N, C-alpha and C positions, 0 to 999 in steps of 0.2 A: 721091504723093510722102510726105511727111513731116506728122504729127499735131502741130499745133503748139497751143497750147491756154493762155489764160488760167489765176491759179488764184489761189486762199487765200492770200497771203504771209503767214511767220511778223516781226512785225518785233522791234523796242526800242520801247517804248512812251516818247515823249517826254517826260512826267510822271515819270515816272524817271528816264529818258537826256537830261540836258541837251546832254549833247556826245559827239554820238556819234561824232568822232571818239577816244575813249580805248576806243570798245568795240568797232572793228570791227580785223582784223588781215587780214596777203596768206593766201594758200592755204598749207595745212599745207606743202607742197614744198617752199617755202620758207624757213623759220622756219629760224633757225637755234635751239639750244640758249640760247644770248644774246640774242639775239630773242623767245625764249619765255618766258624771264622777264622782261623788261623789260615783256610787255604782260599779265603776272600782276599785275607788280608796280600795273600802271595803271591798271586800277580792279577790283573786287572781280566782274564782269560781263562783263569782253573773252570774249570771243567765242570765243578760243585756249582757254579751258575746255574747250570742247563739243570744236571742232576738233580739238587738239592739249594732251589733257587732258597732264601729265607723271607722268613715270611713279618710281617708290617704290620705294626699296629691300622695302617689306612687301608690297610685290603677289603678291594670291592671285587664283583664281578666284573666289570672293565680291566682293574687294576689288581694281581695276583703274581705269586711266585711262578703259576705257568702260563700266563703272558708275558711277564716279563721276560722269559726261561725263550719260547719264542720272538720276541723284539731283539735281545744277544742273540739267538740266532744267526738271525737272518742278518744281522750288524756285522756278526766273526764272517760270515761268510763273503758279502760284500766287501770288507775291506781285506777278506783274503788269507786270515786267519787260520779259518777252515776252509778246505778243498773237498772233492770230490774225485777220487782217480779216474779213470777213463775204462780201464782193466780191470776185468776180474779177476779175482785173486782170490785163494785162499790164502789166510795167514797164520804161521807157524810159529807160536813162542815159547822160548826157553828159561823156565824162570828157577835160577840160582837162590836159596836160601839156606840159613843156617837151623837144623832143630836137635836144641840136646847135645851143643857140639859139633853136630855130624855137618856138610856139605852133604844137601840135597839136589835134584835136578827134576824138575816136573814139564813134558811137553803137555801143550793146549792147541789145538789146533780151531780160528774163525773162523765158520763159515756161515753161512745161510742155510735154516733148516726148517723143509715145509713143517708147517703147525698141524697138531691132528688133535682131532677130540679123543680123551684117555679113553674113549670104548674101545677105538681100534689096538691097544696093547703099544702102538709103536712106538711113543714117548709114555716112558712112565714115572708118577711122581712115587716118594717113598715123605714127603711130610705135610704136613695140613697146615694151612694158610689164612690170615687173618684180613679179615674185610676190610679195616681200612685202612691196611698197605695197598693194597686191591685196587682202592678207590683214588689214589695219592697217584698210582703209578699208573693207573689208566687214563687220568688227566693230564700228565705230562704230554703221555702216549699219542694222545689223541690232537693235542696241543702243536708241539715240535714233527710229529713224526718219524721219528730216531730211534733206533735201538742204540743208548749211552752206553750201555752196560751191560754185559752177553749172560747168560745162560748158561751155568755152567753144565754141561754133562757129563756123563761114563757111558762107553762102549763097551760091550761085551771083551774079553782077552780075544783077538787076533793069533788064530795057533801059530801061525805061519811065520807071525814078526813082521809081517809086513810093513805096518806102520813104524815102529818102532826104528826100525832099522833104514825105513826110507827117509825119517826126521835124522838120524844119527848122518846119514851121508850129505843131504840136503846141507844141513848146519853145517859142512865147511867154505860152504860158501859167507862170503861178506854181509851180516845183520844188514838191513833200510834201517834198523833204530834201535838203539839202545837207551835204557833207562834203569835208575835205579828209585824205590819209592820209601815213604819214612821209615817202613821196618828192616831197612836195609836187603829188600829182594831184590835182586838184578835180574832185566828182564831185557831178554832180544829176542828180535822180531823177523822174521825174512817176509819177500813175500812169491807166492810158489803160482805162478802165470804160464807155465808150457802146459801146452792142453793134453801132452802125453801125464803126465803130474798130474792135472785134472781128471783126468777119466778115472784113473791108474785110486784117486783119492777119493772119489764119486760112490764108486764100485764096490768099495772096500766095505764101506759104512751103508752101501743100501741092503746091506745081507745083515746091519744088525739092528734091534732096536738099542733107544737110546736111557737112562736114566738120570731124572734131574738130578743133579748133586746140590747146585745152591739156586736158586732166582726160582722159585716156584710162581712165588707174585707176580714175578716180571714174565715168566709162561704164561699165567692165565688171563695173566694184564693184555696180549698178547694175543691169545686166543681169543676173550673179550672183541677187540678190538675189530680182529679178521670178520665176525661173525656182525656186526655191527655192518663194518664198513660193505659186506659181501650182500647185507638186506639194500642196501642204499642201492647200490652200484646192479643198476638189472642186464647191463653186457658183460660182467666178470665172466672170465675164461681160466681161474685158479691161479696164474700165471703172475696177477698184479703183488707188484712190492708188499702185500699188510698178507699176504696168506704164507710168508716166511719169518722168522727173527730167529736172531745173532745167537751162533750159542758157542762157547770157547767148547772145544768135543777134545776130553781125555779116553785114557786106555785102561783099562780096567789090569791090566799087567802093568801099569808104570811103574816103577822101583819111588815114583817121587807123589804114589797118589798119598793125600795124609789126609786122614779124619781126625777130629779133633773133638772133644766135646764140650760142649756147653754147660756150666755147675749149673745151680738154683738160689739164690737168695729169696727167705721164707720170712714175711710177717705174720705176725699168729699170735693171739690173744690168750689162746689155753694156756693154762697152767703148763712149767716143763715137766713137775713131775709124773702133771695126766701123761703128759705124751712120751715120757720116758715107758709106764709104764706098757701101755699100747703097745707101744717099739717092741722094749723086750718081751710081750706075748709072741708078738710073730717071729723075730728075728733073736740070732744070737748077738751076744756084742762084743767087741774084742773094744780095750778102752787101751788109745797109743798116744802118750806124751807129745807138750811139743818138746823143741831143740831149741836151740839158745838163740834165732833171732825167727822171725812172721816167715821171710824165703825160703832160709832152711826149713823148718817146721812142713811146708806147703810141698817142697818137693819131694817131702820126705815120706809124709802123708800120698804122694800121688803115687810116687811107686812103690810103695804096700800093696795102694789099692792097684795099679796095675799087675804085681804082681798075684795077689788074692783073685785078683777079678778073671787068669786064664784059665782055672779050673771053675770058679763058681759064680753069682749074682754075688758086688761087694760095690756097697754104698757107704760114702764116709758124710757124716754127719760134724758139724762143728756146732759149736751155742749152746747143745745142750746140758749141760755141765761144767765147771771151769777153762781150762785152754787145750784141755786134750780133744784128738778126733772122736769120736766115736764110730767103728768100722761096726756096718752092718751085715748079716747074713742069714735068709731065709734060715726059718728052722725046716718047714716043709714049703720047698718050691713049687711046689706042684698044688697042693690046696689053696695058695696065695693067685696062682692062676686062674682055679676057677672062681676065685671071688670077680675074677679083672668081666668086662664087659662081656656077653656071648658075640656081639657084632664083631667082635677081631678076631683075627683069625691065629691060630697055632704062632705062626713067625711072628706077630707084632708083642705076643702072649709072652716072648722067650726073653725080650728087651728088658736089660735091667731100669732105662728109664720112664718101659709100659707101669712098670712094679712103683715104680719110683709114685710115678701120677696116682696110679688108679688105688695102691695101698699106704702108702703115709702120705703124700697130699688129699686127696678127695677125700678116704676114708680115714684118718685118724684126723686132719687138721682144717676136712672140712673146706679146702680150696677147689676150687672147678675150676683146670685149665682148658674145659671143652672152650672156653666160652677168656674173651681179650681179658683175663684178672691183673693189671699193673698198678692195681693195689695193695695186693700180695706177694706175686712172683715179679720177680726179676731175673731177667737170665744173663750170663756173664761167660766169659771165656781165665777173666787172668785167675787164680786161686787163689794168689798172696792179695789179690782187691779184695775180692769177694770176702773171703776171710777178718782183714780188716773192718771189713763192712759192719762184721757180725761184732766184733772188737770194740768198734765205735757208739754200736749202740743203732743204728741206721736198721739195720733187721737182726733178728731172732736167732733167723739161721742159716748157715748154709747145707746147700748137701751137693758133693762130692762125686762127680760121676765116671767113672772110663769113657772114652771114647769107642763108639760103635761098628763094631770090624764092615767092611765095605761088603763084605758077603751079607751079613745081616738085613745090609740097606737092600740090596738083589731080591733078597727073600721077602721079605715087606711088599715093596713092590712089583715083583712077580706074582703075589697074593691079591693085588688090587686095594692092600692093604697103605695107611698113612701114619709115621709114628707124630707124637706129640709133635707138637710146636717146641723149635729149637734143639731137637734131637744129634742133630750131626751141626759140625762144624769144619768145611771140608779149607784147608791152608797151604798158600795163598789163593785170596780169590784176584782173578786177574783186573789190574788198576781201571777202572773207566777212565775215557780220554784217547787211550792208547789207540785204538782201533773205534770205529763207528760203524753205525747199518742205516742209514736213510733210506724210509719206506717212500718215497717223491713218485717215483714213475708208476706212474698210471695210480697212481693212488687221491 
């Protein structure tokens, strides 16, 4: 199945960077313009200058965010701010984080993974991508030839628990680096270089497919880059660096594997009374009043949504009338599934997010989410912030969703289908800049 190998990672040099927290950032797709400026101000060596450089009014073909990233990268390498390890390694990372007042822990293994076409079934996507993001990531990869952020992948559970047992035992050693990000997530990293350990890990992963959890745009970009370089290189042997992509791999049974939802903020010009009438014809509606404050209301509504969602489809709607949440449950789920596109599989049609996109957003509100519709819809993780946006009149509605189970993610991927955009949010995302993968060798 998958080919998972160690690599000579690109790192920040602790002789130059004494505080790693000043130079890491989140991946590009969750960096707001305000956060981007904050990371710029934090350190002249913050990875955001490479991962998501500023756009300037004076940008041209000769001078733009990608050419500036290349120049900055070369300067940092020349100055010794960044350096590449000489010895191939796997990088084991432990993430400790607080979720709903409980400490959770997750293991990630940074590795180099052979890029495969989708039709092989070795690498399995579950979510649709957007063209403008792929174009941006391709320009950056082609310019810098470095994987700054990993693709987040999940492998099926190892019945013998070899991976998690090995990680627990290996982590008794001293980590090579430790850092805390802005969200309070603590990261510890160990280098695995012994040949027996490298062989064991490669062998375990070789029998498994890899499900892409996060980073679909990065993977498709890497696939595009590989094909372009292969066409240009008449003497390629298949082992050039561009045939691989850096992944951060998780085990399906890891107790720290956490999938969160994106909620949908919506703008619509259709009268609320008309929307309410159409929704009521298809859904049972329960009105849940607010509590004393916004955060308490949001938490209460999410808890109710979670409890209701254990047995059936449950979608929250705020903004229809007053300050209450409208809890929507299908009157006839099977009938609604029959209204969904015939080109999608049964696994796809069973998802709450698919029902929301097809029946409510498309059929009732007339919003086509098959295209990148930034005028009518925005995806947001913070329920309180989303509700507040509706209260302030920035959006008409917010639809609150339960998280998709990872078993559903696997079922959709196994069926060769893809969920609507922003269906899943795997938390936490590995920080950008903690480990990088250069594609310079023979490339």
